[in-house]
Biopython code that builds the backbone (N, CA, C, O; Angstrom):
import numpy as np
from Bio.PDB.StructureBuilder import StructureBuilder

atoms = [
    (1, "MET", "N", (131.207, -44.827, 264.631)),
    (1, "MET", "CA", (130.753, -43.369, 264.872)),
    (1, "MET", "C", (129.506, -43.164, 264.800)),
    (1, "MET", "O", (128.878, -43.202, 265.858)),
    (2, "PHE", "N", (128.848, -42.913, 263.646)),
    (2, "PHE", "CA", (127.315, -42.892, 263.883)),
    (2, "PHE", "C", (126.460, -43.803, 262.929)),
    (2, "PHE", "O", (126.576, -43.842, 261.704)),
    (3, "ASN", "N", (125.795, -44.353, 263.511)),
    (3, "ASN", "CA", (124.699, -45.469, 262.417)),
    (3, "ASN", "C", (123.883, -44.903, 261.374)),
    (3, "ASN", "O", (123.566, -43.720, 261.253)),
    (4, "ARG", "N", (123.672, -45.574, 260.863)),
    (4, "ARG", "CA", (122.680, -45.015, 259.623)),
    (4, "ARG", "C", (121.542, -44.249, 259.878)),
    (4, "ARG", "O", (121.160, -43.289, 259.209)),
    (5, "LYS", "N", (120.911, -44.810, 261.073)),
    (5, "LYS", "CA", (119.858, -44.166, 261.524)),
    (5, "LYS", "C", (119.893, -42.796, 262.430)),
    (5, "LYS", "O", (119.043, -41.909, 262.513)),
    (6, "GLN", "N", (121.282, -42.939, 263.139)),
    (6, "GLN", "CA", (121.511, -41.506, 263.779)),
    (6, "GLN", "C", (122.217, -40.158, 262.128)),
    (6, "GLN", "O", (121.897, -39.002, 261.851)),
    (7, "GLN", "N", (122.973, -40.903, 261.632)),
    (7, "GLN", "CA", (123.379, -40.241, 260.348)),
    (7, "GLN", "C", (122.026, -39.698, 259.615)),
    (7, "GLN", "O", (122.346, -38.621, 259.111)),
    (8, "ARG", "N", (120.809, -39.941, 259.368)),
    (8, "ARG", "CA", (119.666, -39.633, 258.654)),
    (8, "ARG", "C", (119.063, -38.558, 259.570)),
    (8, "ARG", "O", (118.708, -37.475, 259.106)),
    (9, "GLY", "N", (118.947, -38.860, 260.870)),
    (9, "GLY", "CA", (118.582, -37.964, 261.720)),
    (9, "GLY", "C", (119.029, -36.399, 261.546)),
    (9, "GLY", "O", (118.287, -35.428, 261.394)),
    (10, "ILE", "N", (120.761, -36.444, 261.625)),
    (10, "ILE", "CA", (121.562, -35.126, 261.669)),
    (10, "ILE", "C", (121.150, -34.624, 260.405)),
    (10, "ILE", "O", (120.754, -33.459, 260.386)),
    (11, "PHE", "N", (121.168, -35.336, 259.242)),
    (11, "PHE", "CA", (120.517, -35.006, 257.982)),
    (11, "PHE", "C", (119.641, -34.342, 257.768)),
    (11, "PHE", "O", (119.681, -33.265, 257.174)),
    (12, "VAL", "N", (118.203, -35.165, 258.459)),
    (12, "VAL", "CA", (117.125, -33.962, 258.613)),
    (12, "VAL", "C", (116.932, -32.848, 259.275)),
    (12, "VAL", "O", (116.076, -32.045, 258.904)),
    (13, "LEU", "N", (117.758, -32.627, 260.429)),
    (13, "LEU", "CA", (117.929, -31.892, 261.571)),
    (13, "LEU", "C", (118.846, -30.348, 260.473)),
    (13, "LEU", "O", (118.612, -29.141, 260.517)),
    (14, "ILE", "N", (119.723, -31.017, 259.739)),
    (14, "ILE", "CA", (120.213, -29.817, 259.325)),
    (14, "ILE", "C", (119.141, -29.022, 257.753)),
    (14, "ILE", "O", (119.122, -27.844, 257.397)),
    (15, "ILE", "N", (118.274, -30.402, 257.051)),
    (15, "ILE", "CA", (117.470, -29.824, 256.446)),
    (15, "ILE", "C", (116.369, -28.520, 256.986)),
    (15, "ILE", "O", (115.920, -27.515, 256.435)),
    (16, "LEU", "N", (116.244, -29.035, 258.133)),
    (16, "LEU", "CA", (114.795, -28.628, 258.644)),
    (16, "LEU", "C", (115.503, -27.022, 259.221)),
    (16, "LEU", "O", (114.847, -25.996, 259.044)),
    (17, "LEU", "N", (116.794, -26.976, 259.864)),
    (17, "LEU", "CA", (118.083, -26.079, 260.097)),
    (17, "LEU", "C", (117.665, -24.843, 259.081)),
    (17, "LEU", "O", (116.926, -23.904, 259.373)),
    (18, "PHE", "N", (118.374, -25.096, 257.714)),
    (18, "PHE", "CA", (118.177, -24.605, 256.535)),
    (18, "PHE", "C", (116.636, -23.901, 256.149)),
    (18, "PHE", "O", (116.527, -22.740, 255.756)),
    (19, "LEU", "N", (115.695, -24.669, 256.309)),
    (19, "LEU", "CA", (114.413, -24.261, 255.842)),
    (19, "LEU", "C", (114.248, -22.556, 256.924)),
    (19, "LEU", "O", (114.330, -21.357, 256.657)),
    (20, "VAL", "N", (114.002, -23.323, 258.094)),
    (20, "VAL", "CA", (113.973, -22.504, 258.863)),
    (20, "VAL", "C", (114.655, -20.784, 258.614)),
    (20, "VAL", "O", (113.945, -19.779, 258.629)),
    (21, "LEU", "N", (115.924, -20.782, 258.429)),
    (21, "LEU", "CA", (116.234, -19.984, 257.993)),
    (21, "LEU", "C", (116.367, -19.032, 256.916)),
    (21, "LEU", "O", (117.068, -18.024, 256.823)),
    (22, "ILE", "N", (115.372, -19.679, 255.957)),
    (22, "ILE", "CA", (115.513, -19.527, 254.345)),
    (22, "ILE", "C", (113.923, -18.795, 254.781)),
    (22, "ILE", "O", (113.672, -17.636, 254.450)),
    (23, "ILE", "N", (113.049, -19.546, 255.462)),
    (23, "ILE", "CA", (111.686, -18.929, 256.167)),
    (23, "ILE", "C", (111.914, -17.453, 256.596)),
    (23, "ILE", "O", (111.234, -16.474, 256.288)),
    (24, "TYR", "N", (112.880, -17.507, 257.274)),
    (24, "TYR", "CA", (113.324, -16.382, 258.553)),
    (24, "TYR", "C", (113.645, -15.337, 257.679)),
    (24, "TYR", "O", (113.009, -14.307, 257.902)),
    (25, "PHE", "N", (114.486, -15.290, 256.699)),
    (25, "PHE", "CA", (115.050, -14.034, 255.855)),
    (25, "PHE", "C", (113.778, -13.718, 254.896)),
    (25, "PHE", "O", (113.242, -12.610, 254.940)),
    (26, "ILE", "N", (113.324, -14.729, 254.037)),
    (26, "ILE", "CA", (112.424, -14.087, 253.367)),
    (26, "ILE", "C", (110.960, -13.524, 254.213)),
    (26, "ILE", "O", (110.439, -12.579, 253.620)),
    (27, "ALA", "N", (110.618, -13.726, 254.812)),
    (27, "ALA", "CA", (109.557, -13.427, 255.883)),
    (27, "ALA", "C", (109.981, -11.808, 256.455)),
    (27, "ALA", "O", (109.350, -10.755, 256.359)),
    (28, "GLY", "N", (111.061, -12.050, 256.960)),
    (28, "GLY", "CA", (111.631, -10.854, 257.175)),
    (28, "GLY", "C", (111.922, -9.458, 256.394)),
    (28, "GLY", "O", (111.897, -8.317, 256.856)),
    (29, "LYS", "N", (112.200, -9.888, 255.091)),
    (29, "LYS", "CA", (112.496, -8.911, 254.069)),
    (29, "LYS", "C", (111.121, -7.966, 253.953)),
    (29, "LYS", "O", (111.079, -6.751, 253.761)),
    (30, "ARG", "N", (110.112, -8.813, 254.114)),
    (30, "ARG", "CA", (108.851, -7.963, 253.808)),
    (30, "ARG", "C", (107.978, -7.431, 254.939)),
    (30, "ARG", "O", (106.902, -6.837, 254.875)),
    (31, "ASP", "N", (108.774, -7.825, 256.082)),
    (31, "ASP", "CA", (108.586, -7.017, 257.221)),
    (31, "ASP", "C", (108.990, -5.955, 257.129)),
    (31, "ASP", "O", (108.220, -4.998, 257.209)),
    (32, "ARG", "N", (110.136, -5.819, 256.961)),
    (32, "ARG", "CA", (111.143, -4.059, 257.030)),
    (32, "ARG", "C", (110.671, -3.518, 256.192)),
    (32, "ARG", "O", (110.193, -3.778, 255.087)),
    (33, "GLN", "N", (110.924, -2.263, 257.133)),
    (33, "GLN", "CA", (110.570, -1.123, 256.065)),
    (33, "GLN", "C", (111.485, -0.463, 256.114)),
    (33, "GLN", "O", (112.024, -0.313, 257.210)),
    (34, "PHE", "N", (112.011, 0.175, 254.970)),
    (34, "PHE", "CA", (113.088, 1.029, 254.360)),
    (34, "PHE", "C", (112.883, 2.536, 254.632)),
    (34, "PHE", "O", (111.957, 3.165, 254.120)),
    (35, "LEU", "N", (113.995, 3.201, 255.650)),
    (35, "LEU", "CA", (113.809, 3.975, 255.609)),
    (35, "LEU", "C", (113.958, 5.222, 253.918)),
    (35, "LEU", "O", (114.875, 5.332, 253.105)),
    (36, "ILE", "N", (112.564, 5.953, 254.015)),
    (36, "ILE", "CA", (112.362, 6.781, 252.234)),
    (36, "ILE", "C", (113.144, 8.472, 253.123)),
    (36, "ILE", "O", (112.691, 9.165, 254.034)),
    (37, "VAL", "N", (113.949, 8.543, 252.614)),
    (37, "VAL", "CA", (114.704, 10.476, 252.455)),
    (37, "VAL", "C", (113.660, 10.824, 251.608)),
    (37, "VAL", "O", (113.326, 10.416, 250.496)),
    (38, "GLU", "N", (113.000, 12.068, 252.725)),
    (38, "GLU", "CA", (112.214, 13.032, 252.065)),
    (38, "GLU", "C", (112.923, 14.016, 252.153)),
    (38, "GLU", "O", (114.126, 13.756, 252.203)),
    (39, "ASP", "N", (112.557, 15.412, 252.206)),
    (39, "ASP", "CA", (113.063, 16.403, 252.250)),
    (39, "ASP", "C", (113.121, 16.643, 253.792)),
    (39, "ASP", "O", (112.165, 16.443, 254.541)),
    (40, "THR", "N", (114.560, 17.173, 254.253)),
    (40, "THR", "CA", (114.629, 17.097, 255.600)),
    (40, "THR", "C", (114.406, 18.656, 256.061)),
    (40, "THR", "O", (113.882, 18.792, 257.167)),
    (41, "SER", "N", (114.624, 19.424, 255.594)),
    (41, "SER", "CA", (115.101, 20.757, 255.442)),
    (41, "SER", "C", (113.785, 21.353, 256.592)),
    (41, "SER", "O", (114.011, 22.124, 257.525)),
    (42, "VAL", "N", (112.871, 20.970, 256.358)),
    (42, "VAL", "CA", (112.112, 21.793, 257.691)),
    (42, "VAL", "C", (112.215, 21.070, 259.086)),
    (42, "VAL", "O", (112.058, 21.694, 260.136)),
    (43, "TYR", "N", (112.523, 19.549, 259.037)),
    (43, "TYR", "CA", (112.893, 19.043, 260.578)),
    (43, "TYR", "C", (114.717, 20.125, 260.626)),
    (43, "TYR", "O", (114.972, 20.968, 261.486)),
    (44, "GLN", "N", (115.407, 19.833, 259.777)),
    (44, "GLN", "CA", (116.800, 20.199, 260.329)),
    (44, "GLN", "C", (116.226, 22.342, 260.657)),
    (44, "GLN", "O", (116.605, 22.656, 261.786)),
    (45, "ARG", "N", (115.801, 23.059, 260.225)),
    (45, "ARG", "CA", (115.444, 24.175, 260.241)),
    (45, "ARG", "C", (114.987, 24.118, 261.978)),
    (45, "ARG", "O", (115.583, 24.807, 262.806)),
    (46, "GLN", "N", (114.035, 23.341, 262.286)),
    (46, "GLN", "CA", (113.484, 23.031, 263.606)),
    (46, "GLN", "C", (114.686, 22.832, 264.604)),
    (46, "GLN", "O", (114.983, 23.512, 265.586)),
    (47, "VAL", "N", (115.138, 22.001, 264.218)),
    (47, "VAL", "CA", (116.156, 21.405, 264.797)),
    (47, "VAL", "C", (117.171, 22.580, 265.550)),
    (47, "VAL", "O", (117.229, 22.578, 266.780)),
    (48, "ASP", "N", (117.871, 23.464, 264.851)),
    (48, "ASP", "CA", (118.384, 24.922, 264.683)),
    (48, "ASP", "C", (118.102, 25.056, 265.401)),
    (48, "ASP", "O", (118.622, 24.695, 266.456)),
    (49, "SER", "N", (116.648, 25.934, 265.199)),
    (49, "SER", "CA", (116.149, 27.397, 265.764)),
    (49, "SER", "C", (116.173, 26.416, 267.553)),
    (49, "SER", "O", (116.653, 27.012, 268.517)),
    (50, "LEU", "N", (115.683, 25.144, 267.708)),
    (50, "LEU", "CA", (115.632, 24.945, 269.006)),
    (50, "LEU", "C", (117.162, 25.066, 269.692)),
    (50, "LEU", "O", (117.391, 25.234, 270.890)),
    (51, "LYS", "N", (118.073, 24.946, 268.693)),
    (51, "LYS", "CA", (119.457, 24.879, 269.217)),
    (51, "LYS", "C", (120.436, 26.066, 269.499)),
    (51, "LYS", "O", (121.501, 26.304, 270.068)),
    (52, "SER", "N", (119.206, 26.824, 268.584)),
    (52, "SER", "CA", (119.653, 28.328, 269.205)),
    (52, "SER", "C", (119.014, 29.227, 270.261)),
    (52, "SER", "O", (119.416, 30.291, 270.733)),
    (53, "LEU", "N", (117.707, 28.385, 270.550)),
    (53, "LEU", "CA", (116.752, 29.278, 272.129)),
    (53, "LEU", "C", (117.734, 28.331, 273.349)),
    (53, "LEU", "O", (117.825, 28.577, 274.552)),
    (54, "ALA", "N", (118.245, 27.461, 272.751)),
    (54, "ALA", "CA", (118.840, 26.762, 274.316)),
    (54, "ALA", "C", (120.201, 27.654, 274.336)),
    (54, "ALA", "O", (120.647, 27.905, 275.455)),
    (55, "ILE", "N", (120.741, 28.039, 273.470)),
    (55, "ILE", "CA", (122.300, 28.525, 273.478)),
    (55, "ILE", "C", (121.577, 29.977, 274.119)),
    (55, "ILE", "O", (121.877, 30.430, 275.224)),
    (56, "ALA", "N", (120.856, 30.420, 273.453)),
    (56, "ALA", "CA", (119.914, 31.857, 274.279)),
    (56, "ALA", "C", (119.651, 31.735, 275.622)),
    (56, "ALA", "O", (119.974, 32.614, 276.422)),
    (57, "LYS", "N", (119.299, 31.098, 275.820)),
    (57, "LYS", "CA", (118.684, 30.705, 277.334)),
    (57, "LYS", "C", (119.686, 30.413, 278.304)),
    (57, "LYS", "O", (119.530, 30.753, 279.477)),
    (58, "GLN", "N", (120.833, 29.731, 277.860)),
    (58, "GLN", "CA", (121.495, 29.498, 278.547)),
    (58, "GLN", "C", (123.097, 30.847, 278.711)),
    (58, "GLN", "O", (123.942, 30.607, 279.573)),
    (59, "ASN", "N", (123.203, 31.709, 278.094)),
    (59, "ASN", "CA", (123.778, 32.733, 277.998)),
    (59, "ASN", "C", (122.865, 34.219, 278.820)),
    (59, "ASN", "O", (123.169, 35.412, 278.797)),
    (60, "LYS", "N", (121.805, 33.585, 279.425)),
    (60, "LYS", "CA", (120.412, 34.659, 279.533)),
    (60, "LYS", "C", (121.546, 35.787, 281.156)),
    (60, "LYS", "O", (122.163, 35.224, 282.061)),
    (61, "ILE", "N", (121.453, 37.090, 280.996)),
    (61, "ILE", "CA", (122.127, 37.168, 282.121)),
    (61, "ILE", "C", (121.397, 38.046, 283.173)),
    (61, "ILE", "O", (121.270, 39.211, 282.794)),
    (62, "TYR", "N", (121.030, 37.853, 284.053)),
    (62, "TYR", "CA", (119.809, 37.867, 285.309)),
    (62, "TYR", "C", (120.383, 39.734, 285.516)),
    (62, "TYR", "O", (121.539, 40.115, 285.703)),
    (63, "PRO", "N", (119.754, 40.163, 285.458)),
    (63, "PRO", "CA", (119.425, 41.840, 286.098)),
    (63, "PRO", "C", (119.793, 41.449, 287.888)),
    (63, "PRO", "O", (118.886, 40.929, 288.539)),
    (64, "PHE", "N", (121.044, 41.718, 288.518)),
    (64, "PHE", "CA", (121.526, 41.985, 290.006)),
    (64, "PHE", "C", (120.978, 42.862, 290.995)),
    (64, "PHE", "O", (121.284, 44.052, 291.080)),
    (65, "ASN", "N", (120.332, 42.392, 291.590)),
    (65, "ASN", "CA", (119.321, 43.712, 292.529)),
    (65, "ASN", "C", (120.671, 43.115, 293.745)),
    (65, "ASN", "O", (120.851, 41.899, 293.810)),
    (66, "PRO", "N", (121.311, 43.814, 294.406)),
    (66, "PRO", "CA", (122.054, 43.814, 295.836)),
    (66, "PRO", "C", (120.366, 44.191, 296.951)),
    (66, "PRO", "O", (120.401, 43.553, 298.003)),
    (67, "ASN", "N", (119.655, 44.677, 296.861)),
    (67, "ASN", "CA", (118.622, 45.228, 298.154)),
    (67, "ASN", "C", (118.057, 43.567, 298.845)),
    (67, "ASN", "O", (117.351, 43.412, 299.841)),
    (68, "TYR", "N", (118.875, 42.036, 297.571)),
    (68, "TYR", "CA", (118.167, 40.982, 298.243)),
    (68, "TYR", "C", (119.116, 40.020, 298.353)),
    (68, "TYR", "O", (118.814, 38.828, 298.313)),
    (69, "ILE", "N", (120.582, 40.526, 298.529)),
    (69, "ILE", "CA", (121.285, 39.565, 298.655)),
    (69, "ILE", "C", (121.511, 38.512, 300.095)),
    (69, "ILE", "O", (122.053, 38.703, 301.184)),
    (70, "THR", "N", (121.132, 37.882, 299.763)),
    (70, "THR", "CA", (121.641, 36.415, 300.834)),
    (70, "THR", "C", (122.790, 36.339, 301.646)),
    (70, "THR", "O", (123.817, 36.819, 301.167)),
    (71, "ASP", "N", (122.849, 35.765, 302.941)),
    (71, "ASP", "CA", (124.548, 35.723, 303.442)),
    (71, "ASP", "C", (125.357, 34.801, 302.543)),
    (71, "ASP", "O", (126.566, 34.963, 302.379)),
    (72, "TYR", "N", (124.637, 33.800, 301.947)),
    (72, "TYR", "CA", (124.994, 32.537, 300.942)),
    (72, "TYR", "C", (126.064, 33.806, 300.082)),
    (72, "TYR", "O", (127.262, 34.090, 300.113)),
    (73, "ARG", "N", (124.521, 34.453, 299.159)),
    (73, "ARG", "CA", (124.893, 34.773, 298.215)),
    (73, "ARG", "C", (125.938, 36.163, 298.060)),
    (73, "ARG", "O", (126.367, 36.609, 296.995)),
    (74, "GLY", "N", (126.237, 36.753, 299.586)),
    (74, "GLY", "CA", (127.234, 37.750, 300.081)),
    (74, "GLY", "C", (128.238, 37.005, 300.072)),
    (74, "GLY", "O", (129.250, 37.559, 299.643)),
    (75, "TYR", "N", (128.414, 35.323, 300.568)),
    (75, "TYR", "CA", (129.569, 34.904, 300.653)),
    (75, "TYR", "C", (130.194, 34.408, 299.291)),
    (75, "TYR", "O", (131.354, 34.533, 298.897)),
    (76, "VAL", "N", (129.145, 33.830, 298.700)),
    (76, "VAL", "CA", (129.731, 33.739, 296.914)),
    (76, "VAL", "C", (130.086, 35.060, 296.493)),
    (76, "VAL", "O", (131.236, 35.023, 296.055)),
    (77, "LEU", "N", (129.607, 36.196, 296.436)),
    (77, "LEU", "CA", (130.476, 37.594, 295.876)),
    (77, "LEU", "C", (131.527, 38.187, 296.547)),
    (77, "LEU", "O", (132.125, 39.125, 296.020)),
    (78, "GLY", "N", (131.907, 37.672, 297.895)),
    (78, "GLY", "CA", (133.177, 37.915, 298.291)),
    (78, "GLY", "C", (132.734, 38.863, 298.904)),
    (78, "GLY", "O", (133.516, 39.807, 298.796)),
    (79, "LEU", "N", (131.239, 39.281, 299.938)),
    (79, "LEU", "CA", (131.677, 40.133, 301.044)),
    (79, "LEU", "C", (132.294, 39.858, 302.036)),
    (79, "LEU", "O", (132.659, 38.683, 302.029)),
    (80, "SER", "N", (132.601, 40.446, 302.953)),
    (80, "SER", "CA", (132.624, 40.134, 304.287)),
    (80, "SER", "C", (132.087, 40.778, 304.859)),
    (80, "SER", "O", (131.732, 41.943, 304.680)),
    (81, "GLU", "N", (131.821, 39.413, 306.412)),
    (81, "GLU", "CA", (130.721, 39.697, 307.384)),
    (81, "GLU", "C", (130.300, 41.665, 307.868)),
    (81, "GLU", "O", (129.238, 42.110, 308.305)),
    (82, "GLU", "N", (131.499, 42.354, 307.582)),
    (82, "GLU", "CA", (131.242, 43.605, 308.396)),
    (82, "GLU", "C", (130.161, 43.930, 307.196)),
    (82, "GLU", "O", (128.991, 44.256, 307.392)),
    (83, "GLU", "N", (130.884, 43.751, 305.729)),
    (83, "GLU", "CA", (130.252, 44.407, 304.687)),
    (83, "GLU", "C", (129.127, 44.095, 304.373)),
    (83, "GLU", "O", (128.487, 44.909, 303.708)),
    (84, "LEU", "N", (128.502, 42.800, 304.749)),
    (84, "LEU", "CA", (127.296, 42.212, 304.321)),
    (84, "LEU", "C", (126.118, 42.553, 305.794)),
    (84, "LEU", "O", (124.912, 42.308, 305.801)),
    (85, "GLY", "N", (127.068, 43.269, 307.115)),
    (85, "GLY", "CA", (125.661, 43.527, 308.098)),
    (85, "GLY", "C", (125.786, 44.973, 307.570)),
    (85, "GLY", "O", (124.716, 45.581, 307.556)),
    (86, "ARG", "N", (126.692, 45.541, 307.204)),
    (86, "ARG", "CA", (126.125, 46.857, 307.033)),
    (86, "ARG", "C", (125.009, 47.087, 305.942)),
    (86, "ARG", "O", (124.232, 48.041, 305.988)),
    (87, "LEU", "N", (125.002, 46.073, 304.905)),
    (87, "LEU", "CA", (124.421, 45.937, 303.613)),
    (87, "LEU", "C", (123.273, 45.704, 304.188)),
    (87, "LEU", "O", (122.500, 46.568, 303.776)),
    (88, "HIS", "N", (122.437, 44.605, 305.334)),
    (88, "HIS", "CA", (121.486, 44.267, 306.236)),
    (88, "HIS", "C", (121.015, 45.286, 307.261)),
    (88, "HIS", "O", (119.829, 45.461, 307.540)),
    (89, "ARG", "N", (121.926, 45.873, 307.744)),
    (89, "ARG", "CA", (121.384, 47.114, 308.252)),
    (89, "ARG", "C", (120.766, 48.386, 307.813)),
    (89, "ARG", "O", (120.012, 49.092, 308.481)),
    (90, "PHE", "N", (121.188, 48.590, 306.587)),
    (90, "PHE", "CA", (120.413, 49.768, 306.231)),
    (90, "PHE", "C", (119.228, 48.704, 305.471)),
    (90, "PHE", "O", (118.120, 49.226, 305.589)),
    (91, "ARG", "N", (119.184, 47.916, 305.034)),
    (91, "ARG", "CA", (117.859, 47.568, 304.358)),
    (91, "ARG", "C", (116.525, 47.330, 305.590)),
    (91, "ARG", "O", (115.328, 47.562, 305.428)),
    (92, "GLU", "N", (117.284, 46.746, 306.935)),
    (92, "GLU", "CA", (116.384, 46.971, 307.791)),
    (92, "GLU", "C", (115.208, 48.788, 308.406)),
    (92, "GLU", "O", (114.122, 49.041, 308.928)),
    (93, "SER", "N", (116.792, 49.747, 307.689)),
    (93, "SER", "CA", (115.980, 50.359, 308.123)),
    (93, "SER", "C", (114.855, 51.283, 306.954)),
    (93, "SER", "O", (114.415, 52.424, 307.091)),
    (94, "ASN", "N", (114.607, 50.217, 305.728)),
    (94, "ASN", "CA", (113.692, 50.425, 305.366)),
    (94, "ASN", "C", (114.179, 51.350, 304.243)),
    (94, "ASN", "O", (113.287, 52.064, 303.784)),
    (95, "LYS", "N", (115.443, 51.503, 303.677)),
    (95, "LYS", "CA", (115.728, 52.030, 302.438)),
    (95, "LYS", "C", (116.438, 50.826, 301.397)),
    (95, "LYS", "O", (116.620, 49.622, 301.577)),
    (96, "TRP", "N", (116.638, 51.412, 300.645)),
    (96, "TRP", "CA", (116.768, 51.008, 299.184)),
    (96, "TRP", "C", (118.119, 51.034, 298.267)),
    (96, "TRP", "O", (118.227, 52.202, 297.895)),
    (97, "ILE", "N", (118.943, 50.444, 297.863)),
    (97, "ILE", "CA", (119.947, 50.874, 297.492)),
    (97, "ILE", "C", (119.370, 50.883, 295.521)),
    (97, "ILE", "O", (118.660, 50.101, 294.889)),
    (98, "ASN", "N", (120.113, 52.173, 295.116)),
    (98, "ASN", "CA", (119.495, 52.224, 293.804)),
    (98, "ASN", "C", (120.435, 52.526, 292.816)),
    (98, "ASN", "O", (120.029, 52.808, 291.688)),
    (99, "SER", "N", (121.869, 52.507, 293.116)),
    (99, "SER", "CA", (122.894, 52.575, 292.110)),
    (99, "SER", "C", (123.726, 51.511, 292.704)),
    (99, "SER", "O", (123.542, 50.786, 293.682)),
    (100, "LYS", "N", (124.958, 51.637, 291.618)),
    (100, "LYS", "CA", (126.411, 51.414, 292.466)),
    (100, "LYS", "C", (127.345, 51.774, 293.270)),
    (100, "LYS", "O", (128.192, 51.221, 293.971)),
    (101, "LYS", "N", (126.972, 52.943, 292.992)),
    (101, "LYS", "CA", (127.273, 54.208, 294.148)),
    (101, "LYS", "C", (127.063, 54.147, 295.244)),
    (101, "LYS", "O", (127.910, 54.304, 296.123)),
    (102, "ASP", "N", (125.565, 53.841, 295.460)),
    (102, "ASP", "CA", (124.806, 53.670, 297.200)),
    (102, "ASP", "C", (125.251, 52.271, 297.377)),
    (102, "ASP", "O", (125.740, 52.153, 298.501)),
    (103, "PHE", "N", (125.277, 51.061, 296.644)),
    (103, "PHE", "CA", (125.794, 50.084, 297.348)),
    (103, "PHE", "C", (127.381, 50.503, 297.981)),
    (103, "PHE", "O", (127.654, 50.427, 299.179)),
    (104, "GLN", "N", (128.194, 50.884, 297.074)),
    (104, "GLN", "CA", (129.532, 50.998, 297.488)),
    (104, "GLN", "C", (129.628, 51.979, 298.700)),
    (104, "GLN", "O", (130.687, 51.803, 299.303)),
    (105, "ASN", "N", (128.857, 52.945, 299.232)),
    (105, "ASN", "CA", (128.510, 53.662, 299.883)),
    (105, "ASN", "C", (128.296, 53.152, 301.252)),
    (105, "ASN", "O", (128.795, 53.532, 302.311)),
    (106, "VAL", "N", (127.341, 52.090, 300.976)),
    (106, "VAL", "CA", (127.035, 51.358, 302.134)),
    (106, "VAL", "C", (127.652, 50.290, 302.662)),
    (106, "VAL", "O", (127.489, 50.135, 303.872)),
    (107, "THR", "N", (128.434, 49.372, 301.987)),
    (107, "THR", "CA", (129.071, 48.354, 301.809)),
    (107, "THR", "C", (130.106, 48.759, 302.112)),
    (107, "THR", "O", (130.569, 48.026, 302.985)),
    (108, "GLY", "N", (130.974, 49.816, 301.787)),
    (108, "GLY", "CA", (132.187, 49.943, 301.860)),
    (108, "GLY", "C", (132.791, 49.427, 301.136)),
    (108, "GLY", "O", (133.979, 49.603, 301.402)),
    (109, "VAL", "N", (132.575, 48.534, 299.864)),
    (109, "VAL", "CA", (133.249, 47.787, 299.146)),
    (109, "VAL", "C", (134.014, 48.991, 298.402)),
    (109, "VAL", "O", (133.878, 50.206, 298.543)),
    (110, "SER", "N", (134.938, 48.186, 297.491)),
    (110, "SER", "CA", (136.155, 48.673, 296.634)),
    (110, "SER", "C", (135.331, 48.276, 294.971)),
    (110, "SER", "O", (134.664, 47.373, 294.465)),
    (111, "GLU", "N", (135.915, 49.622, 294.606)),
    (111, "GLU", "CA", (135.415, 49.520, 292.664)),
    (111, "GLU", "C", (135.265, 48.417, 292.221)),
    (111, "GLU", "O", (134.261, 48.234, 291.532)),
    (112, "SER", "N", (136.240, 47.244, 292.463)),
    (112, "SER", "CA", (136.625, 46.545, 291.676)),
    (112, "SER", "C", (135.439, 45.170, 292.178)),
    (112, "SER", "O", (135.057, 44.510, 291.211)),
    (113, "VAL", "N", (135.053, 44.871, 293.111)),
    (113, "VAL", "CA", (134.019, 44.160, 293.423)),
    (113, "VAL", "C", (132.527, 44.863, 293.154)),
    (113, "VAL", "O", (131.559, 44.172, 292.838)),
    (114, "ALA", "N", (132.453, 46.192, 293.300)),
    (114, "ALA", "CA", (131.257, 46.712, 292.814)),
    (114, "ALA", "C", (130.923, 46.670, 291.303)),
    (114, "ALA", "O", (129.847, 47.159, 290.960)),
    (115, "ARG", "N", (131.797, 46.096, 290.302)),
    (115, "ARG", "CA", (131.947, 46.268, 289.154)),
    (115, "ARG", "C", (130.753, 45.230, 288.975)),
    (115, "ARG", "O", (130.362, 44.927, 287.848)),
]
sb = StructureBuilder()
sb.init_structure("model")
sb.init_model(0)
sb.init_chain("A")
sb.init_seg("    ")
for serial, (resi, resn, name, xyz) in enumerate(atoms, 1):
    if name == "N":
        sb.init_residue(resn, " ", resi, " ")
    sb.init_atom(name, np.array(xyz, "f"), 0.0, 1.0, " ", f" {name:<3s}", serial, name[0])
structure = sb.get_structure()
């Protein structure tokens, strides 16, 4: 198996390994900083207010102005090419749509679309 010299070498390596581990754990305990639990209500209120702001921003409804409908937006809204063309011709004559009724009269869309 191992001769006497090899056995002493293995024994010394094991002792060195244990010494290194002991030093590592003792030195590591001094460097560790434990979490000090303080009053976190101030931080929790800030987090809650930021969450409520994010929700309010997410659900914001912007006003709809049919005077500036592009071709793409008209397609997304479900307007036909004829309805969109009537709207663009009306706008080219420098007139403005000021109500839902005006929008229906100009484009010829039904009540359900103009809602």
